[in-house]
C-alpha positions as CSV (number, residue, x, y, z in Angstrom):
1,M,143.1,205.6,127.2
2,T,140.2,206.2,129.6
3,N,138.9,203.9,132.3
4,D,135.3,204.5,131.4
5,P,133.6,201.1,130.8
6,M,131.4,202.7,128.0
7,D,134.6,203.6,126.1
8,Q,135.9,200.0,126.4
9,K,132.7,198.3,125.1
10,P,133.3,198.8,121.3
11,L,136.8,197.5,121.7
12,F,135.4,194.3,123.3
13,A,132.9,193.8,120.6
14,D,135.5,194.1,117.9
15,K,137.6,191.4,119.6
16,L,134.5,189.1,119.7
17,K,134.0,189.7,115.9
18,E,137.5,188.9,115.2
19,R,137.5,185.7,117.2
20,F,134.1,184.4,116.0
21,R,134.3,185.6,112.4
22,V,131.9,183.8,110.0
23,P,133.3,183.5,106.5
24,R,131.2,184.7,103.7
25,I,129.7,182.0,101.4
26,N,129.5,182.6,97.8
27,F,126.2,181.3,96.6
28,R,126.9,181.8,93.0
29,L,127.2,178.4,91.4
30,A,128.8,177.3,88.3
31,G,126.6,176.9,85.2
32,G,127.2,173.1,84.8
33,F,126.2,172.4,88.4
34,K,123.0,174.3,88.0
35,F,122.0,172.2,85.0
36,L,122.8,169.0,87.0
37,I,120.5,170.0,89.8
38,V,117.7,171.0,87.3
39,G,118.1,167.6,85.5
40,I,117.9,165.7,88.8
41,A,114.8,167.6,89.7
42,L,113.2,166.9,86.3
43,V,114.0,163.2,86.6
44,I,112.4,163.1,90.1
45,I,109.3,165.0,88.8
46,C,109.0,162.7,85.7
47,Y,109.4,159.6,87.9
48,N,106.7,160.7,90.3
49,F,104.3,161.9,87.6
50,F,104.8,159.4,84.8
51,F,105.9,156.1,86.3
52,V,104.4,153.6,88.8
53,Y,106.4,150.8,90.5
54,V,104.7,147.4,90.6
55,R,106.2,145.3,93.4
56,P,107.3,141.6,92.9
57,D,104.2,140.3,94.8
58,E,101.7,142.4,92.8
59,Y,99.8,142.4,89.5
60,G,99.3,145.8,87.8
61,I,96.2,146.6,85.9
62,K,96.1,149.9,83.9
63,V,93.0,151.9,83.2
64,D,93.0,154.5,80.3
65,R,90.5,157.3,80.5
66,V,91.5,158.9,77.2
67,G,92.9,157.6,73.9
68,I,91.9,155.2,71.2
69,N,91.0,152.3,73.6
70,P,89.8,153.8,76.9
71,G,88.9,151.5,79.8
72,V,90.6,148.6,81.5
73,Q,93.6,147.3,79.6
74,K,94.0,143.5,79.2
75,E,97.8,143.7,79.6
76,V,98.9,142.5,83.1
77,Y,101.9,144.3,84.5
78,H,104.4,142.5,86.6
79,A,107.3,143.6,88.8
80,G,109.0,146.8,87.5
81,L,108.3,150.4,86.4
82,A,105.2,151.1,84.2
83,F,104.6,154.3,82.3
84,V,101.4,156.1,83.4
85,L,100.0,159.4,82.2
86,P,99.5,161.8,85.1
87,F,96.5,163.9,86.1
88,G,94.1,161.0,86.0
89,L,94.5,160.3,82.3
90,Q,95.8,156.8,83.2
91,Q,95.8,155.0,86.5
92,M,97.5,151.8,87.7
93,F,95.7,149.5,90.1
94,R,97.5,146.8,91.9
95,L,96.3,143.4,93.1
96,P,98.2,140.8,95.3
97,K,99.9,138.0,93.5
98,G,100.7,135.7,96.4
99,I,98.7,133.2,98.5
100,Q,95.8,134.7,100.4
101,V,94.1,133.3,103.5
102,L,90.5,133.8,104.6
103,E,89.8,132.9,108.2
104,L,86.3,132.2,109.5
105,T,86.9,132.0,113.3
106,N,85.6,133.1,116.7
107,F,89.2,133.5,117.8
108,P,90.7,136.3,115.7
109,E,94.0,136.2,117.7
110,T,94.7,132.8,116.3
111,A,94.0,133.8,112.7
112,A,96.6,134.5,110.0
113,R,97.7,138.0,109.2
114,A,95.7,137.9,105.9
115,A,92.1,138.8,105.5
116,R,89.7,137.2,108.0
117,K,86.1,137.2,109.0
118,D,85.8,137.5,112.7
119,R,83.0,134.9,113.0
120,A,83.1,131.2,112.6
121,A,80.9,129.5,110.0
122,H,77.5,128.7,111.7
123,I,76.3,125.5,110.1
124,Q,73.2,123.4,110.7
125,T,73.9,119.6,110.6
126,S,71.6,117.2,108.7
127,D,70.0,116.1,111.9
128,G,69.0,119.6,113.0
129,F,71.8,120.7,115.3
130,F,74.1,123.7,114.9
131,V,77.9,123.7,114.9
132,D,80.5,126.5,114.7
133,L,83.4,125.8,112.3
134,D,86.8,127.5,112.3
135,V,87.8,127.3,108.7
136,S,90.9,128.5,106.8
137,M,90.5,129.0,103.1
138,I,93.7,129.3,101.1
139,Y,93.3,130.9,97.7
140,H,95.0,133.1,95.1
141,I,94.2,135.5,92.2
142,K,94.5,133.4,89.1
143,D,93.4,136.0,86.5
144,P,93.9,139.7,87.7
145,Y,92.2,141.1,84.7
146,L,89.1,139.0,85.3
147,V,89.1,139.8,89.0
148,F,89.3,143.6,88.2
149,T,86.6,143.5,85.6
150,T,84.1,141.3,87.4
151,I,84.7,142.2,91.0
152,G,86.6,145.5,91.1
153,P,89.9,147.0,92.3
154,G,91.5,147.0,95.7
155,N,90.3,144.5,98.3
156,L,86.9,144.0,96.6
157,F,88.2,140.5,95.6
158,E,87.8,139.7,99.4
159,D,84.7,141.7,100.3
160,N,82.7,141.0,97.1
161,G,84.5,137.9,96.0
162,I,85.3,135.1,98.3
163,I,83.8,136.2,101.6
164,P,80.1,136.2,100.4
165,K,80.6,132.7,98.9
166,A,82.6,131.0,101.7
167,E,79.9,130.3,104.3
168,P,77.2,129.3,101.9
169,A,79.5,126.7,100.3
170,L,80.4,125.3,103.7
171,K,76.7,125.1,104.6
172,E,75.9,123.3,101.4
173,T,78.6,120.6,101.8
174,L,79.5,120.2,105.4
175,G,75.8,120.7,106.3
176,K,75.2,117.2,104.9
177,L,77.0,115.6,107.8
178,T,75.2,114.5,111.0
179,T,76.3,115.6,114.4
180,E,78.4,112.5,115.0
181,E,79.9,112.5,111.4
182,F,81.8,115.7,112.2
183,Y,84.0,113.5,114.3
184,N,84.8,111.3,111.3
185,S,88.0,112.9,110.0
186,P,88.1,111.3,106.5
187,L,84.4,112.2,105.9
188,R,85.0,115.7,107.1
189,V,88.0,116.1,104.8
190,E,85.9,114.7,101.9
191,K,83.2,117.4,102.5
192,A,85.8,120.1,102.8
193,E,87.2,119.1,99.3
194,E,83.6,119.2,98.0
195,A,83.3,122.7,99.4
196,K,86.5,123.7,97.6
197,K,85.1,122.4,94.3
198,T,81.9,124.3,94.9
199,L,83.8,127.5,95.5
200,N,86.0,127.1,92.5
201,N,83.0,126.5,90.3
202,E,81.8,130.0,91.2
203,L,85.0,131.9,91.8
204,N,87.0,130.6,88.8
205,L,84.7,132.6,86.6
206,K,85.8,135.7,88.5
207,G,89.6,134.9,88.3
208,I,90.0,133.5,91.9
209,E,91.1,129.9,92.6
210,V,90.7,128.2,96.0
211,D,93.7,125.9,96.9
212,Q,92.6,124.4,100.2
213,V,89.6,124.4,102.6
214,L,90.9,123.4,106.0
215,V,88.5,122.8,108.9
216,R,90.6,123.6,112.0
217,Y,88.1,123.3,114.8
218,F,84.3,122.7,115.4
219,K,82.2,123.3,118.4
220,Y,78.6,122.4,119.4
221,S,76.6,123.9,122.2
222,Q,77.6,122.8,125.7
223,E,74.7,120.4,126.1
224,I,75.1,118.8,122.7
225,Q,78.8,118.6,123.2
226,K,78.4,116.9,126.5
227,N,75.9,114.4,125.1
228,I,78.2,113.6,122.2
229,E,81.2,113.2,124.5
230,E,79.2,110.9,126.7
231,K,78.0,108.8,123.8
232,K,81.5,108.7,122.4
233,L,82.8,107.5,125.7
234,Q,80.1,104.8,125.7
235,D,81.0,103.8,122.2
236,Q,84.6,103.6,123.1
237,M,83.7,101.5,126.1
238,V,81.8,99.1,123.8
239,F,84.7,99.1,121.4
240,T,87.1,98.4,124.3
241,N,85.0,95.5,125.5
242,Q,84.7,94.1,122.0
243,S,88.4,94.4,121.6
244,A,89.0,92.7,124.9
245,A,86.7,89.8,123.9
246,R,88.5,89.5,120.6
247,A,91.8,89.6,122.4
248,A,90.7,86.8,124.8
249,K,89.5,84.8,121.8
250,E,92.7,85.2,120.0
251,E,94.7,84.4,123.1
252,A,92.7,81.1,123.6
253,Q,93.3,80.3,119.9
254,L,96.9,81.0,120.4
255,K,97.1,78.7,123.4
256,K,95.3,76.0,121.4
257,I,97.8,76.4,118.6
258,V,100.7,76.3,121.0
259,Q,99.3,73.1,122.7
260,E,98.7,71.5,119.4
261,G,102.2,72.4,118.4
262,K,103.6,70.8,121.5
263,V,101.6,67.6,120.9
264,I,102.7,67.4,117.3
265,S,106.2,68.1,118.4
266,A,106.1,65.3,121.0
267,V,104.6,62.9,118.5
268,E,107.2,63.7,115.9
269,L,109.9,63.3,118.6
270,E,108.6,59.9,119.5
271,K,108.5,59.0,115.8
272,G,112.1,60.0,115.6
273,K,113.1,58.0,118.6
274,A,111.2,54.9,117.2
275,Y,112.9,55.4,113.9
276,V,116.3,55.6,115.6
277,T,115.5,52.4,117.6
278,R,114.4,50.6,114.5
279,K,117.5,51.6,112.6
280,I,119.7,50.5,115.5
281,A,117.9,47.2,115.7
282,E,118.3,46.8,111.9
283,K,122.0,47.6,112.3
284,D,122.5,45.1,115.1
285,L,120.6,42.4,113.1
286,Y,122.7,43.1,110.1
287,V,125.9,42.9,112.2
288,R,124.8,39.7,113.8
289,S,123.7,38.1,110.5
290,K,127.0,39.0,108.9
291,K,128.9,37.8,111.9
292,A,127.0,34.5,111.9
293,E,127.7,34.2,108.1
294,A,131.4,34.8,108.8
295,D,131.4,32.3,111.7
296,L,129.7,29.7,109.4
297,Q,132.2,30.3,106.7
298,V,135.0,29.9,109.3
299,K,133.4,26.6,110.7
300,L,132.9,25.3,107.1
301,A,136.5,26.1,106.3
302,E,137.7,24.4,109.5
303,A,135.6,21.3,108.7
304,E,137.0,21.3,105.1
305,R,140.4,21.5,106.6
306,V,139.8,18.5,108.8
307,R,138.2,16.6,105.9
308,L,141.1,17.3,103.7
309,K,143.5,16.4,106.5
310,N,141.7,13.1,107.1
311,E,141.8,12.3,103.4
312,A,145.4,13.1,103.3
313,L,146.1,10.9,106.3
314,K,144.3,8.0,104.5
315,G,146.9,7.8,101.6
316,I,150.6,7.0,101.3
317,G,151.5,10.2,103.1
318,S,149.8,8.9,106.3
319,E,152.2,5.9,106.5
320,R,155.1,8.3,106.2
321,M,153.6,10.5,108.8
322,V,153.2,7.6,111.2
323,G,156.8,6.6,110.6
324,L,157.9,10.1,111.3
325,K,155.8,10.2,114.5
326,M,157.3,6.8,115.5
327,A,160.8,8.2,114.7
328,D,160.0,11.1,117.0
329,A,158.9,8.6,119.7
330,Y,162.2,6.6,119.3
331,K,164.2,9.8,119.9
332,G,163.5,9.6,123.6
333,L,164.7,6.0,123.9
334,D,168.3,5.3,124.6
335,I,168.2,1.4,124.3
336,I,165.4,-0.9,123.1
337,V,165.9,-4.6,123.4
338,L,163.7,-6.5,121.0
339,P,164.0,-10.0,119.6
340,S,165.3,-9.7,116.1
341,D,164.9,-13.3,114.9
342,G,161.9,-15.5,114.6
343,P,158.4,-14.6,113.6
344,A,158.1,-12.1,116.5
345,G,161.5,-10.6,115.8
346,V,161.6,-6.8,115.4
347,N,164.1,-5.2,113.1
348,P,163.7,-1.4,113.6
349,L,165.5,-0.9,110.4
350,N,162.8,-2.8,108.6
351,L,160.0,-0.2,108.2
352,N,157.5,-2.6,106.7
353,N,157.7,-4.9,109.6
354,V,157.3,-2.0,112.0
355,L,154.2,-0.8,110.3
356,Q,152.8,-4.3,110.3
357,L,153.7,-4.6,113.9
358,F,151.6,-1.6,114.8
359,D,148.8,-2.7,112.5
360,V,149.3,0.2,110.2
361,R,149.9,-1.9,107.2
362,K,148.6,-5.2,106.3
363,G,151.0,-8.0,105.8
364,G,152.6,-8.1,102.3
365,G,151.7,-4.5,101.6
366,Q,154.0,-2.1,100.1
């Protein structure tokens, strides 16, 4: 072995080849795999040349340039794949299916993403002044075949369809309002509905239908705006004063009603007290009359008792009662000395003589 560096260089190169050896790739493919690749390529080519995809938010309108019935086809295609001959023999045009918005505004940054006209509607009022209206028109394609045949493909339904009709319809309807009537919301909405009807009368014939016309904002010139605001403030002041006067009148009426109510309440209360007093007096009169009747009955009964007693004392029983009373009187005497002979003699055992003695019974009575 030699120490010459030139002699060692091939040996070093061989070592590098061995370390970083790249395996050989066999590019010969199997016959079945070749057919698979060719089939996939044909499918991709046929898909790109013969089919068109219509999205879910689109209508498809086919135009034939050859064949038995050339021209725009009446069939409307919806979401999915549609067969189309290549090389311009047939062509598929697509129109939006969803809600569309047309914005007439001086403030494009506030407008929706949909089509817009970067200028507000400039309308002259019925009393000669001008007003700028920010308006949103919501619409949709109702008949895509009619839109395609009367207006055209692509975005022509905007440029040649609704945009040229929007501002004239607003001028025709909202232009009937006076300067002050623009501040009347119900009247402004009524005229916006009238504008929608006017637009639909023209656009329905072309396959477009307007759903809503919304007046978002309106602006007069600075001087007119200032005059209107000052007049509105004066009107509001008048309305405020009228409201205050009505409120004062209603408050006075309320006070009158409250006072009358208090008087009526006091009168009814006094009537109630008088009624109670009268009923108490009637009760007392009734009690006294019944008590007097009872006392009278008691007195009459007592008098009848005395009468009956007197009548009883006038008969035979009275003599016996006197004798019993005298017997009771004798009970307290221990000794009585009376003459027992002669005309003045007293025989206590002779009851008839005793009665005659006290002049209870006449002589010779039984």
